[in-house]
N, C-alpha and C positions, 0 to 999 in steps of 0.2 A: 889486977892484971888486965891488960887490954885483950880484946877478943882477937882471935886469929882471922886474918882476912883470907877469904877463899877466892874472891874475884873482884876486880875493878872493871866496871863496864862504862861505856859511853854510848848514848843513843841520841839520835835526832828524832823528835816527835813533834806532832802538832799540839799546840797548847790547848788544854781542856778536852782533848779528844783521844786520850789513851784508852785502849781496850785490851781484852784478853787475846785478841787476834795478833798475828805477827806484826811487828817484830817483838812486841812486849812479851806475849805469851811464850813464844818459842825460846827467847833468850833467857827469861827468868825461870821458865819451866825446867830447863836443863840443870839448874842449880837447886831444884827442889824448894824454891821459895814460893810462898803464897802470893800470887801476883796481885790479888785484891788489896794486899797491904801496901802495894805501890800505886795501883791505878787510882783508887779513890783520893788519897792525899795529893797525888800529882795533878789530877783534874781540878781539885779544889784550889790548889796553889796557882794554877795557870789559867783559871777561868777568865781573867782579865786579858790574857794573851790568846784568846780563842782563835784557832786556825793558823797562828804564826808558828814558824819553826823555832823550837827551842832545843837546846842541848841539855841533857841530864846526865850527871855522873852518878853512878850507882856503886856502892860498896856492899858486897855480900860477905857475910861472916860464916865461919864454920858451923855455928849453931842455927843456920838458915835465917838469921835476922838480917836486916839490911838498913842502910840509910842512903839518902840521895840528896844531891845538891843540883838545883836548877840554874843553868847559865842561860842568859837571855839569847835573843836572836843573834846569829853570827854577824860580824861587822860587814862582811861583803854583801850579805843580804840587805842590811840596812842601807848601804851605799847604793845598791841597785834600785831599791825601792825609792830612795830619795831622788835619784836622777831619772827614774822611769825607764831604765834600760833592762834588757833581758839577760845580758852576760857581759863580762869584761873582755878585754882584748886577749887574743891568743898569743900575741907578740907585744907585750906591754912596753918594751923599750923602743920599738920602731913604729908600731901602729897604735895611735892614741884614740880614745873614745872621743866623739865629737863634743860631748857635754863636759863641762868643768864643774868641780865641786867648790862652791863658794865658801868663804870663811864662816858665814852664818850657818850653812848646812853642816859644815865640819863640826862646829860647836854644838849644834843640836844632836848630832850622832854621838859625839864624845860625851855629852851629858847623859844621854840614855845608856851608853855603854859603861859609864864610870862605876856603876854598882857591881859590874861583873869583873872589873879589873882589880889589881892588887894595889891601887892607889886612888886617892880621892882628888888628886891634882888634875883638874880638867885640861890644863895645858899639856901635861904629859900624855893624857889619853888622846888628845887631839893629834899629837905626833904619831901615836900608834895607828890611829884611824887614817891619817894622811899616808902613812907607809902602806897600809892595806890598799888604799885607793890607787896609789902609784903602781903597785904590783898588779892592779887590774887594768892599767892603761888609762886611768882617769887623772887628768891634770888637776892640781889643787891650787886655787887662788889664795894668796896670802894677804 
């Protein structure tokens, strides 16, 4: 029989830098979970992504056990880093960002993001990344 799920959580943390301080300590503490069962494995798994924002999905069960899944850096963060911009446009339909995302940059981001998606088809991931870029006001060169 499957364990009963008590909570599904999602947090953004810096890779390799989780500690018992908030937000980890306060969020996991309220469910009575031993936070060191999360912190050590998380830091070990994300040591190659040191300092980068990563999203982690945590499932807490009624017996106070848990499992977690690490999702890489969000797509919009990857696009901003690739183009060297601080933020996207507040009005993406009318005000575009001065820089454009080239096909080579789009492919690079899609290949990095493919492991987090539910497909291995890089062309499909490129379409998803291009959609995110357009919603930020970034024009995509094809």
